[in-house]
HTML snippet that shows the backbone in 3Dmol.js (N, CA, C, O; Angstrom):
<script src="https://3Dmol.org/build/3Dmol-min.js"></script>
<div id="view" style="width:600px;height:400px;position:relative"></div>
<script>
const pdb = `
ATOM      1  N   MET A   1     -32.728  14.922 -11.257  1.00  0.00           N
ATOM      2  CA  MET A   1     -31.605  14.012 -11.471  1.00  0.00           C
ATOM      3  C   MET A   1     -31.608  13.483 -12.906  1.00  0.00           C
ATOM      4  O   MET A   1     -30.559  13.290 -13.521  1.00  0.00           O
ATOM      5  N   GLU A   2     -32.811  13.256 -13.416  1.00  0.00           N
ATOM      6  CA  GLU A   2     -32.908  12.777 -14.800  1.00  0.00           C
ATOM      7  C   GLU A   2     -32.328  13.813 -15.758  1.00  0.00           C
ATOM      8  O   GLU A   2     -31.582  13.458 -16.670  1.00  0.00           O
ATOM      9  N   ARG A   3     -32.660  15.083 -15.563  1.00  0.00           N
ATOM     10  CA  ARG A   3     -32.127  16.142 -16.418  1.00  0.00           C
ATOM     11  C   ARG A   3     -30.599  16.125 -16.424  1.00  0.00           C
ATOM     12  O   ARG A   3     -29.972  16.369 -17.454  1.00  0.00           O
ATOM     13  N   ASP A   4     -30.008  15.836 -15.264  1.00  0.00           N
ATOM     14  CA  ASP A   4     -28.557  15.847 -15.120  1.00  0.00           C
ATOM     15  C   ASP A   4     -27.907  14.504 -15.452  1.00  0.00           C
ATOM     16  O   ASP A   4     -26.718  14.303 -15.208  1.00  0.00           O
ATOM     17  N   GLY A   5     -28.698  13.591 -16.010  1.00  0.00           N
ATOM     18  CA  GLY A   5     -28.148  12.302 -16.417  1.00  0.00           C
ATOM     19  C   GLY A   5     -27.708  11.442 -15.239  1.00  0.00           C
ATOM     20  O   GLY A   5     -26.828  10.593 -15.382  1.00  0.00           O
ATOM     21  N   PHE A   6     -28.322  11.662 -14.063  1.00  0.00           N
ATOM     22  CA  PHE A   6     -27.961  10.912 -12.851  1.00  0.00           C
ATOM     23  C   PHE A   6     -26.454  10.965 -12.609  1.00  0.00           C
ATOM     24  O   PHE A   6     -25.811   9.968 -12.280  1.00  0.00           O
ATOM     25  N   THR A   7     -25.913  12.199 -12.791  1.00  0.00           N
ATOM     26  CA  THR A   7     -24.476  12.445 -12.681  1.00  0.00           C
ATOM     27  C   THR A   7     -24.253  13.741 -11.914  1.00  0.00           C
ATOM     28  O   THR A   7     -25.001  14.704 -12.085  1.00  0.00           O
ATOM     29  N   CYS A   8     -23.238  13.766 -11.079  1.00  0.00           N
ATOM     30  CA  CYS A   8     -22.880  14.987 -10.363  1.00  0.00           C
ATOM     31  C   CYS A   8     -22.469  16.044 -11.386  1.00  0.00           C
ATOM     32  O   CYS A   8     -21.567  15.822 -12.193  1.00  0.00           O
ATOM     33  N   ARG A   9     -23.130  17.180 -11.342  1.00  0.00           N
ATOM     34  CA  ARG A   9     -22.841  18.243 -12.305  1.00  0.00           C
ATOM     35  C   ARG A   9     -21.553  18.982 -11.988  1.00  0.00           C
ATOM     36  O   ARG A   9     -21.085  19.779 -12.801  1.00  0.00           O
ATOM     37  N   HIS A  10     -20.971  18.734 -10.824  1.00  0.00           N
ATOM     38  CA  HIS A  10     -19.711  19.401 -10.504  1.00  0.00           C
ATOM     39  C   HIS A  10     -18.503  18.534 -10.860  1.00  0.00           C
ATOM     40  O   HIS A  10     -17.583  19.012 -11.523  1.00  0.00           O
ATOM     41  N   CYS A  11     -18.486  17.282 -10.436  1.00  0.00           N
ATOM     42  CA  CYS A  11     -17.296  16.441 -10.658  1.00  0.00           C
ATOM     43  C   CYS A  11     -17.501  15.356 -11.717  1.00  0.00           C
ATOM     44  O   CYS A  11     -16.529  14.745 -12.162  1.00  0.00           O
ATOM     45  N   GLY A  12     -18.746  15.109 -12.126  1.00  0.00           N
ATOM     46  CA  GLY A  12     -19.001  14.119 -13.165  1.00  0.00           C
ATOM     47  C   GLY A  12     -19.202  12.697 -12.671  1.00  0.00           C
ATOM     48  O   GLY A  12     -19.377  11.790 -13.485  1.00  0.00           O
ATOM     49  N   TRP A  13     -19.184  12.474 -11.364  1.00  0.00           N
ATOM     50  CA  TRP A  13     -19.360  11.124 -10.816  1.00  0.00           C
ATOM     51  C   TRP A  13     -20.797  10.663 -10.973  1.00  0.00           C
ATOM     52  O   TRP A  13     -21.731  11.453 -10.837  1.00  0.00           O
ATOM     53  N   ASN A  14     -20.968   9.382 -11.259  1.00  0.00           N
ATOM     54  CA  ASN A  14     -22.294   8.774 -11.189  1.00  0.00           C
ATOM     55  C   ASN A  14     -22.157   7.361 -10.657  1.00  0.00           C
ATOM     56  O   ASN A  14     -21.089   6.759 -10.768  1.00  0.00           O
ATOM     57  N   PRO A  15     -23.236   6.818 -10.071  1.00  0.00           N
ATOM     58  CA  PRO A  15     -23.150   5.508  -9.417  1.00  0.00           C
ATOM     59  C   PRO A  15     -22.773   4.366 -10.350  1.00  0.00           C
ATOM     60  O   PRO A  15     -22.123   3.414  -9.918  1.00  0.00           O
ATOM     61  N   GLU A  16     -23.160   4.438 -11.601  1.00  0.00           N
ATOM     62  CA  GLU A  16     -22.868   3.341 -12.531  1.00  0.00           C
ATOM     63  C   GLU A  16     -21.427   3.334 -13.002  1.00  0.00           C
ATOM     64  O   GLU A  16     -20.831   2.269 -13.166  1.00  0.00           O
ATOM     65  N   ASN A  17     -20.868   4.503 -13.220  1.00  0.00           N
ATOM     66  CA  ASN A  17     -19.513   4.587 -13.774  1.00  0.00           C
ATOM     67  C   ASN A  17     -18.498   5.120 -12.778  1.00  0.00           C
ATOM     68  O   ASN A  17     -17.380   5.474 -13.153  1.00  0.00           O
ATOM     69  N   GLY A  18     -18.884   5.178 -11.510  1.00  0.00           N
ATOM     70  CA  GLY A  18     -17.997   5.718 -10.486  1.00  0.00           C
ATOM     71  C   GLY A  18     -16.773   4.860 -10.267  1.00  0.00           C
ATOM     72  O   GLY A  18     -16.747   3.679 -10.613  1.00  0.00           O
ATOM     73  N   ASN A  19     -15.785   5.461  -9.701  1.00  0.00           N
ATOM     74  CA  ASN A  19     -14.536   4.786  -9.383  1.00  0.00           C
ATOM     75  C   ASN A  19     -14.746   3.970  -8.105  1.00  0.00           C
ATOM     76  O   ASN A  19     -14.998   4.537  -7.042  1.00  0.00           O
ATOM     77  N   SER A  20     -14.645   2.675  -8.203  1.00  0.00           N
ATOM     78  CA  SER A  20     -14.876   1.818  -7.036  1.00  0.00           C
ATOM     79  C   SER A  20     -13.841   2.054  -5.925  1.00  0.00           C
ATOM     80  O   SER A  20     -14.083   1.702  -4.770  1.00  0.00           O
ATOM     81  N   ALA A  21     -12.697   2.645  -6.269  1.00  0.00           N
ATOM     82  CA  ALA A  21     -11.685   2.947  -5.259  1.00  0.00           C
ATOM     83  C   ALA A  21     -12.090   4.164  -4.416  1.00  0.00           C
ATOM     84  O   ALA A  21     -11.553   4.379  -3.330  1.00  0.00           O
ATOM     85  N   ASP A  22     -13.031   4.947  -4.920  1.00  0.00           N
ATOM     86  CA  ASP A  22     -13.501   6.130  -4.197  1.00  0.00           C
ATOM     87  C   ASP A  22     -14.674   5.707  -3.316  1.00  0.00           C
ATOM     88  O   ASP A  22     -15.833   5.855  -3.705  1.00  0.00           O
ATOM     89  N   ARG A  23     -14.377   5.189  -2.149  1.00  0.00           N
ATOM     90  CA  ARG A  23     -15.416   4.614  -1.292  1.00  0.00           C
ATOM     91  C   ARG A  23     -16.232   5.660  -0.553  1.00  0.00           C
ATOM     92  O   ARG A  23     -17.235   5.318   0.072  1.00  0.00           O
ATOM     93  N   TYR A  24     -15.834   6.922  -0.606  1.00  0.00           N
ATOM     94  CA  TYR A  24     -16.565   7.977   0.096  1.00  0.00           C
ATOM     95  C   TYR A  24     -17.662   8.604  -0.761  1.00  0.00           C
ATOM     96  O   TYR A  24     -18.657   9.108  -0.241  1.00  0.00           O
ATOM     97  N   ARG A  25     -17.473   8.569  -2.054  1.00  0.00           N
ATOM     98  CA  ARG A  25     -18.456   9.127  -2.982  1.00  0.00           C
ATOM     99  C   ARG A  25     -19.467   8.015  -3.259  1.00  0.00           C
ATOM    100  O   ARG A  25     -19.187   7.103  -4.038  1.00  0.00           O
ATOM    101  N   THR A  26     -20.640   8.085  -2.626  1.00  0.00           N
ATOM    102  CA  THR A  26     -21.535   6.933  -2.645  1.00  0.00           C
ATOM    103  C   THR A  26     -22.919   7.179  -3.211  1.00  0.00           C
ATOM    104  O   THR A  26     -23.600   6.229  -3.598  1.00  0.00           O
ATOM    105  N   LEU A  27     -23.351   8.429  -3.270  1.00  0.00           N
ATOM    106  CA  LEU A  27     -24.720   8.659  -3.744  1.00  0.00           C
ATOM    107  C   LEU A  27     -24.893  10.050  -4.304  1.00  0.00           C
ATOM    108  O   LEU A  27     -24.048  10.926  -4.120  1.00  0.00           O
ATOM    109  N   LEU A  28     -26.007  10.238  -4.993  1.00  0.00           N
ATOM    110  CA  LEU A  28     -26.352  11.529  -5.562  1.00  0.00           C
ATOM    111  C   LEU A  28     -27.399  12.204  -4.684  1.00  0.00           C
ATOM    112  O   LEU A  28     -28.242  11.547  -4.073  1.00  0.00           O
ATOM    113  N   GLU A  29     -27.323  13.531  -4.635  1.00  0.00           N
ATOM    114  CA  GLU A  29     -28.269  14.319  -3.854  1.00  0.00           C
ATOM    115  C   GLU A  29     -28.687  15.538  -4.667  1.00  0.00           C
ATOM    116  O   GLU A  29     -27.938  16.009  -5.523  1.00  0.00           O
ATOM    117  N   LEU A  30     -29.879  16.044  -4.397  1.00  0.00           N
ATOM    118  CA  LEU A  30     -30.311  17.289  -5.017  1.00  0.00           C
ATOM    119  C   LEU A  30     -29.941  18.447  -4.095  1.00  0.00           C
ATOM    120  O   LEU A  30     -30.118  18.378  -2.879  1.00  0.00           O
ATOM    121  N   HIS A  31     -29.429  19.501  -4.698  1.00  0.00           N
ATOM    122  CA  HIS A  31     -29.055  20.693  -3.935  1.00  0.00           C
ATOM    123  C   HIS A  31     -29.851  21.878  -4.452  1.00  0.00           C
ATOM    124  O   HIS A  31     -29.962  22.078  -5.661  1.00  0.00           O
ATOM    125  N   HIS A  32     -30.407  22.668  -3.529  1.00  0.00           N
ATOM    126  CA  HIS A  32     -31.048  23.932  -3.869  1.00  0.00           C
ATOM    127  C   HIS A  32     -29.954  24.988  -3.991  1.00  0.00           C
ATOM    128  O   HIS A  32     -29.237  25.246  -3.024  1.00  0.00           O
ATOM    129  N   ILE A  33     -29.818  25.594  -5.145  1.00  0.00           N
ATOM    130  CA  ILE A  33     -28.797  26.621  -5.328  1.00  0.00           C
ATOM    131  C   ILE A  33     -29.116  27.812  -4.425  1.00  0.00           C
ATOM    132  O   ILE A  33     -28.250  28.281  -3.688  1.00  0.00           O
ATOM    133  N   GLU A  34     -30.359  28.302  -4.480  1.00  0.00           N
ATOM    134  CA  GLU A  34     -30.829  29.245  -3.470  1.00  0.00           C
ATOM    135  C   GLU A  34     -31.510  28.385  -2.424  1.00  0.00           C
ATOM    136  O   GLU A  34     -32.519  27.740  -2.711  1.00  0.00           O
ATOM    137  N   HIS A  35     -30.977  28.370  -1.229  1.00  0.00           N
ATOM    138  CA  HIS A  35     -31.432  27.443  -0.199  1.00  0.00           C
ATOM    139  C   HIS A  35     -32.941  27.516   0.022  1.00  0.00           C
ATOM    140  O   HIS A  35     -33.527  28.596   0.085  1.00  0.00           O
ATOM    141  N   HIS A  36     -33.542  26.355   0.136  1.00  0.00           N
ATOM    142  CA  HIS A  36     -34.974  26.238   0.336  1.00  0.00           C
ATOM    143  C   HIS A  36     -35.414  27.007   1.581  1.00  0.00           C
ATOM    144  O   HIS A  36     -36.469  27.641   1.568  1.00  0.00           O
ATOM    145  N   ALA A  37     -34.642  26.961   2.633  1.00  0.00           N
ATOM    146  CA  ALA A  37     -34.962  27.666   3.877  1.00  0.00           C
ATOM    147  C   ALA A  37     -34.977  29.185   3.693  1.00  0.00           C
ATOM    148  O   ALA A  37     -35.577  29.907   4.489  1.00  0.00           O
ATOM    149  N   LYS A  38     -34.318  29.658   2.647  1.00  0.00           N
ATOM    150  CA  LYS A  38     -34.284  31.099   2.371  1.00  0.00           C
ATOM    151  C   LYS A  38     -35.203  31.472   1.215  1.00  0.00           C
ATOM    152  O   LYS A  38     -35.065  32.539   0.616  1.00  0.00           O
ATOM    153  N   GLY A  39     -36.147  30.576   0.908  1.00  0.00           N
ATOM    154  CA  GLY A  39     -37.129  30.876  -0.129  1.00  0.00           C
ATOM    155  C   GLY A  39     -36.827  30.292  -1.493  1.00  0.00           C
ATOM    156  O   GLY A  39     -37.564  30.548  -2.446  1.00  0.00           O
ATOM    157  N   GLY A  40     -35.775  29.525  -1.612  1.00  0.00           N
ATOM    158  CA  GLY A  40     -35.433  28.904  -2.892  1.00  0.00           C
ATOM    159  C   GLY A  40     -36.507  27.927  -3.344  1.00  0.00           C
ATOM    160  O   GLY A  40     -36.991  27.117  -2.553  1.00  0.00           O
ATOM    161  N   ALA A  41     -36.870  28.003  -4.587  1.00  0.00           N
ATOM    162  CA  ALA A  41     -37.956  27.194  -5.145  1.00  0.00           C
ATOM    163  C   ALA A  41     -37.510  25.770  -5.466  1.00  0.00           C
ATOM    164  O   ALA A  41     -36.325  25.498  -5.661  1.00  0.00           O
ATOM    165  N   ASN A  42     -38.482  24.881  -5.515  1.00  0.00           N
ATOM    166  CA  ASN A  42     -38.244  23.496  -5.949  1.00  0.00           C
ATOM    167  C   ASN A  42     -38.441  23.414  -7.458  1.00  0.00           C
ATOM    168  O   ASN A  42     -39.287  22.661  -7.938  1.00  0.00           O
ATOM    169  N   THR A  43     -37.659  24.189  -8.202  1.00  0.00           N
ATOM    170  CA  THR A  43     -37.765  24.234  -9.655  1.00  0.00           C
ATOM    171  C   THR A  43     -36.467  23.713 -10.270  1.00  0.00           C
ATOM    172  O   THR A  43     -35.411  23.760  -9.638  1.00  0.00           O
ATOM    173  N   PRO A  44     -36.552  23.222 -11.497  1.00  0.00           N
ATOM    174  CA  PRO A  44     -35.330  22.721 -12.151  1.00  0.00           C
ATOM    175  C   PRO A  44     -34.217  23.763 -12.214  1.00  0.00           C
ATOM    176  O   PRO A  44     -33.038  23.415 -12.146  1.00  0.00           O
ATOM    177  N   GLU A  45     -34.581  25.034 -12.344  1.00  0.00           N
ATOM    178  CA  GLU A  45     -33.580  26.102 -12.435  1.00  0.00           C
ATOM    179  C   GLU A  45     -32.859  26.331 -11.110  1.00  0.00           C
ATOM    180  O   GLU A  45     -31.785  26.932 -11.081  1.00  0.00           O
ATOM    181  N   ASN A  46     -33.449  25.854 -10.013  1.00  0.00           N
ATOM    182  CA  ASN A  46     -32.839  26.063  -8.701  1.00  0.00           C
ATOM    183  C   ASN A  46     -32.285  24.777  -8.097  1.00  0.00           C
ATOM    184  O   ASN A  46     -31.753  24.789  -6.987  1.00  0.00           O
ATOM    185  N   LEU A  47     -32.407  23.679  -8.816  1.00  0.00           N
ATOM    186  CA  LEU A  47     -31.925  22.391  -8.310  1.00  0.00           C
ATOM    187  C   LEU A  47     -30.793  21.874  -9.182  1.00  0.00           C
ATOM    188  O   LEU A  47     -30.800  22.048 -10.401  1.00  0.00           O
ATOM    189  N   ILE A  48     -29.828  21.241  -8.547  1.00  0.00           N
ATOM    190  CA  ILE A  48     -28.711  20.644  -9.273  1.00  0.00           C
ATOM    191  C   ILE A  48     -28.348  19.326  -8.596  1.00  0.00           C
ATOM    192  O   ILE A  48     -28.398  19.208  -7.372  1.00  0.00           O
ATOM    193  N   THR A  49     -27.986  18.346  -9.405  1.00  0.00           N
ATOM    194  CA  THR A  49     -27.575  17.041  -8.892  1.00  0.00           C
ATOM    195  C   THR A  49     -26.094  17.087  -8.534  1.00  0.00           C
ATOM    196  O   THR A  49     -25.250  17.454  -9.351  1.00  0.00           O
ATOM    197  N   LEU A  50     -25.801  16.706  -7.293  1.00  0.00           N
ATOM    198  CA  LEU A  50     -24.420  16.647  -6.821  1.00  0.00           C
ATOM    199  C   LEU A  50     -24.183  15.312  -6.122  1.00  0.00           C
ATOM    200  O   LEU A  50     -25.106  14.746  -5.536  1.00  0.00           O
ATOM    201  N   CYS A  51     -22.964  14.813  -6.179  1.00  0.00           N
ATOM    202  CA  CYS A  51     -22.621  13.650  -5.368  1.00  0.00           C
ATOM    203  C   CYS A  51     -22.536  14.107  -3.915  1.00  0.00           C
ATOM    204  O   CYS A  51     -22.469  15.304  -3.639  1.00  0.00           O
ATOM    205  N   ASN A  52     -22.539  13.169  -3.006  1.00  0.00           N
ATOM    206  CA  ASN A  52     -22.525  13.525  -1.582  1.00  0.00           C
ATOM    207  C   ASN A  52     -21.274  14.322  -1.192  1.00  0.00           C
ATOM    208  O   ASN A  52     -21.349  15.164  -0.298  1.00  0.00           O
ATOM    209  N   ILE A  53     -20.149  14.082  -1.827  1.00  0.00           N
ATOM    210  CA  ILE A  53     -18.920  14.812  -1.506  1.00  0.00           C
ATOM    211  C   ILE A  53     -19.013  16.265  -1.971  1.00  0.00           C
ATOM    212  O   ILE A  53     -18.717  17.183  -1.206  1.00  0.00           O
ATOM    213  N   CYS A  54     -19.422  16.474  -3.223  1.00  0.00           N
ATOM    214  CA  CYS A  54     -19.547  17.845  -3.735  1.00  0.00           C
ATOM    215  C   CYS A  54     -20.636  18.610  -2.980  1.00  0.00           C
ATOM    216  O   CYS A  54     -20.493  19.805  -2.721  1.00  0.00           O
ATOM    217  N   HIS A  55     -21.720  17.922  -2.628  1.00  0.00           N
ATOM    218  CA  HIS A  55     -22.789  18.567  -1.866  1.00  0.00           C
ATOM    219  C   HIS A  55     -22.252  19.065  -0.521  1.00  0.00           C
ATOM    220  O   HIS A  55     -22.544  20.189  -0.111  1.00  0.00           O
ATOM    221  N   ASP A  56     -21.479  18.240   0.152  1.00  0.00           N
ATOM    222  CA  ASP A  56     -20.860  18.663   1.411  1.00  0.00           C
ATOM    223  C   ASP A  56     -19.936  19.860   1.203  1.00  0.00           C
ATOM    224  O   ASP A  56     -19.913  20.780   2.020  1.00  0.00           O
ATOM    225  N   GLU A  57     -19.176  19.848   0.110  1.00  0.00           N
ATOM    226  CA  GLU A  57     -18.250  20.944  -0.181  1.00  0.00           C
ATOM    227  C   GLU A  57     -18.993  22.254  -0.427  1.00  0.00           C
ATOM    228  O   GLU A  57     -18.514  23.320  -0.038  1.00  0.00           O
ATOM    229  N   VAL A  58     -20.151  22.185  -1.064  1.00  0.00           N
ATOM    230  CA  VAL A  58     -20.967  23.387  -1.264  1.00  0.00           C
ATOM    231  C   VAL A  58     -21.363  23.958   0.091  1.00  0.00           C
ATOM    232  O   VAL A  58     -21.235  25.160   0.325  1.00  0.00           O
ATOM    233  N   HIS A  59     -21.839  23.102   0.976  1.00  0.00           N
ATOM    234  CA  HIS A  59     -22.290  23.582   2.280  1.00  0.00           C
ATOM    235  C   HIS A  59     -21.142  24.028   3.181  1.00  0.00           C
ATOM    236  O   HIS A  59     -21.364  24.762   4.144  1.00  0.00           O
ATOM    237  N   ARG A  60     -19.933  23.601   2.883  1.00  0.00           N
ATOM    238  CA  ARG A  60     -18.747  24.086   3.610  1.00  0.00           C
ATOM    239  C   ARG A  60     -18.249  25.412   3.052  1.00  0.00           C
ATOM    240  O   ARG A  60     -17.375  26.050   3.639  1.00  0.00           O
ATOM    241  N   GLY A  61     -18.809  25.825   1.917  1.00  0.00           N
ATOM    242  CA  GLY A  61     -18.399  27.077   1.290  1.00  0.00           C
ATOM    243  C   GLY A  61     -17.254  26.932   0.318  1.00  0.00           C
ATOM    244  O   GLY A  61     -16.688  27.937  -0.113  1.00  0.00           O
ATOM    245  N   ASN A  62     -16.892  25.710  -0.043  1.00  0.00           N
ATOM    246  CA  ASN A  62     -15.765  25.475  -0.946  1.00  0.00           C
ATOM    247  C   ASN A  62     -16.149  25.450  -2.425  1.00  0.00           C
ATOM    248  O   ASN A  62     -15.277  25.459  -3.294  1.00  0.00           O
ATOM    249  N   ILE A  63     -17.447  25.418  -2.711  1.00  0.00           N
ATOM    250  CA  ILE A  63     -17.955  25.505  -4.088  1.00  0.00           C
ATOM    251  C   ILE A  63     -19.030  26.584  -4.064  1.00  0.00           C
ATOM    252  O   ILE A  63     -20.017  26.468  -3.338  1.00  0.00           O
ATOM    253  N   ALA A  64     -18.836  27.636  -4.860  1.00  0.00           N
ATOM    254  CA  ALA A  64     -19.739  28.786  -4.840  1.00  0.00           C
ATOM    255  C   ALA A  64     -21.025  28.528  -5.621  1.00  0.00           C
ATOM    256  O   ALA A  64     -21.040  27.759  -6.582  1.00  0.00           O
ATOM    257  N   ALA A  65     -22.083  29.172  -5.198  1.00  0.00           N
ATOM    258  CA  ALA A  65     -23.367  29.075  -5.897  1.00  0.00           C
ATOM    259  C   ALA A  65     -23.225  29.546  -7.340  1.00  0.00           C
ATOM    260  O   ALA A  65     -23.867  28.993  -8.233  1.00  0.00           O
ATOM    261  N   ASP A  66     -22.391  30.564  -7.584  1.00  0.00           N
ATOM    262  CA  ASP A  66     -22.174  31.057  -8.951  1.00  0.00           C
ATOM    263  C   ASP A  66     -21.603  29.970  -9.845  1.00  0.00           C
ATOM    264  O   ASP A  66     -21.940  29.892 -11.026  1.00  0.00           O
ATOM    265  N   THR A  67     -20.741  29.133  -9.285  1.00  0.00           N
ATOM    266  CA  THR A  67     -20.171  28.014 -10.034  1.00  0.00           C
ATOM    267  C   THR A  67     -21.263  27.062 -10.462  1.00  0.00           C
ATOM    268  O   THR A  67     -21.287  26.619 -11.610  1.00  0.00           O
ATOM    269  N   LEU A  68     -22.171  26.739  -9.550  1.00  0.00           N
ATOM    270  CA  LEU A  68     -23.262  25.818  -9.854  1.00  0.00           C
ATOM    271  C   LEU A  68     -24.216  26.405 -10.873  1.00  0.00           C
ATOM    272  O   LEU A  68     -24.682  25.704 -11.771  1.00  0.00           O
ATOM    273  N   THR A  69     -24.510  27.698 -10.738  1.00  0.00           N
ATOM    274  CA  THR A  69     -25.402  28.360 -11.687  1.00  0.00           C
ATOM    275  C   THR A  69     -24.805  28.342 -13.091  1.00  0.00           C
ATOM    276  O   THR A  69     -25.521  28.111 -14.065  1.00  0.00           O
ATOM    277  N   SER A  70     -23.511  28.580 -13.202  1.00  0.00           N
ATOM    278  CA  SER A  70     -22.872  28.573 -14.534  1.00  0.00           C
ATOM    279  C   SER A  70     -22.860  27.179 -15.128  1.00  0.00           C
ATOM    280  O   SER A  70     -22.962  27.033 -16.346  1.00  0.00           O
ATOM    281  N   VAL A  71     -22.738  26.145 -14.296  1.00  0.00           N
ATOM    282  CA  VAL A  71     -22.783  24.763 -14.780  1.00  0.00           C
ATOM    283  C   VAL A  71     -24.157  24.474 -15.382  1.00  0.00           C
ATOM    284  O   VAL A  71     -24.248  23.838 -16.432  1.00  0.00           O
ATOM    285  N   LEU A  72     -25.206  24.926 -14.739  1.00  0.00           N
ATOM    286  CA  LEU A  72     -26.557  24.685 -15.242  1.00  0.00           C
ATOM    287  C   LEU A  72     -26.800  25.391 -16.571  1.00  0.00           C
ATOM    288  O   LEU A  72     -27.574  24.909 -17.398  1.00  0.00           O
ATOM    289  N   LYS A  73     -26.150  26.519 -16.780  1.00  0.00           N
ATOM    290  CA  LYS A  73     -26.330  27.277 -18.027  1.00  0.00           C
ATOM    291  C   LYS A  73     -25.559  26.676 -19.182  1.00  0.00           C
ATOM    292  O   LYS A  73     -25.846  26.979 -20.340  1.00  0.00           O
ATOM    293  N   SER A  74     -24.589  25.833 -18.889  1.00  0.00           N
ATOM    294  CA  SER A  74     -23.759  25.271 -19.979  1.00  0.00           C
ATOM    295  C   SER A  74     -24.392  24.028 -20.560  1.00  0.00           C
ATOM    296  O   SER A  74     -23.839  23.425 -21.479  1.00  0.00           O
TER     297      SER A  74
END
`;
const viewer = $3Dmol.createViewer("view");
viewer.addModel(pdb, "pdb");
viewer.setStyle({}, {cartoon: {color: "spectrum"}});
viewer.zoomTo();
viewer.render();
</script>
């Protein structure tokens, strides 16, 4: 989370500067790009900080792993 500036790498939300009108976006979570259950490592290259909304969207299949990987490379 420190590497990512305590900010969602997908939408840019963070707890300090978040929109108070957005009552659903409430916290940051770490996401394994390659799922831990499938052998994904607990390494910085495989972890990305996401807000709870974007994290849910990833698990629903609405944000692709390739998108997250490209964000980490930028």
